[in-house]
N, C-alpha and C positions, 0 to 999 in steps of 0.2 A: 460454442458459439454464441454471441451477446445474442438475445430475444430484443424485438422489438414491440412497443406495445403501446397504445391510446391509453392518452388521459383517461378517457371515461371508461374503458375495458380498465384501469389501472380499479379505478374508483370501485365498479362493477363488480369484479375480481380478484379483490385484494390479496386472501389469503392462498390464491393458488397461485398469483404471481409471489407472493412469498415464498412458497413451500419450493417454485420452481426455482429461487434464488438462494435457497438453504441448501437443496436435494442435488443441484448441477453446482453452485459455487462461480456461478456464471451473474456476469450483471444484465440489466431489464434496462432497455433505453425506452424512456418513456417520449413519447412524441404527442404534437398536437395534431386535428385536425387538419393541419397541411404538412403533415410529417417533418415539422420540425424539430429535431430532439430539444427537450426542455429539461428533461434531467435524468439522473440513471440511480437505478433500484440496484441496491445489491444486501447482500446477509450481513451482517455486523463481524460474523466471523472472516470472511472473506474481505471485508475491509481493513480489519485490525491486521491480515496478513498482509494487503497490502501497505498500509501507513508504518507497518513494520517493516517492510524492504525499502521502503524510502528512507527511515532513518537508518539503517542499516548502510545503506549507500552513499546518502548525505557522509553518514561517519566515515568509509571508507573513502571519498570523494577529497577532505576534509587531511586525511592521515598522507595519500597520496599529493597532495597540497604542500603539505608541512614537508614531506620527505625532498619534492623536488625545490624547495627553498630552502633546503639545507637546516632543516629545523627539527636536529633529531639527536639522540647519543648514539654512542656506538655501545657494542651487546658489553665491552666489560668496565664501562661506567655503567651503563642497567644494571648488572650484574653483585657491583659494590652497593650502588643503592639497596637493593632488595636486602643485600645481607645486612646493611645497617637497621634495615628494619625490624630485623629480629630482636 
């Protein structure tokens, strides 16, 4: 579960919060004194994994959209295409 820390806490305890993000692979919501969320801090590894998932979901959605729009080739046509690559 993501943690919430104040901006002043982030400034004073950056290394501790960074270690939390890296160890738990969870984001930290950074808030101001009014508890309004200002930013999200997360490890590079967690960020890259998140971006990778988004790119995968986007590619899958594009493929589904193409199928639904009839933009595909049949298996035998695809196999023939592969055979001609050799």
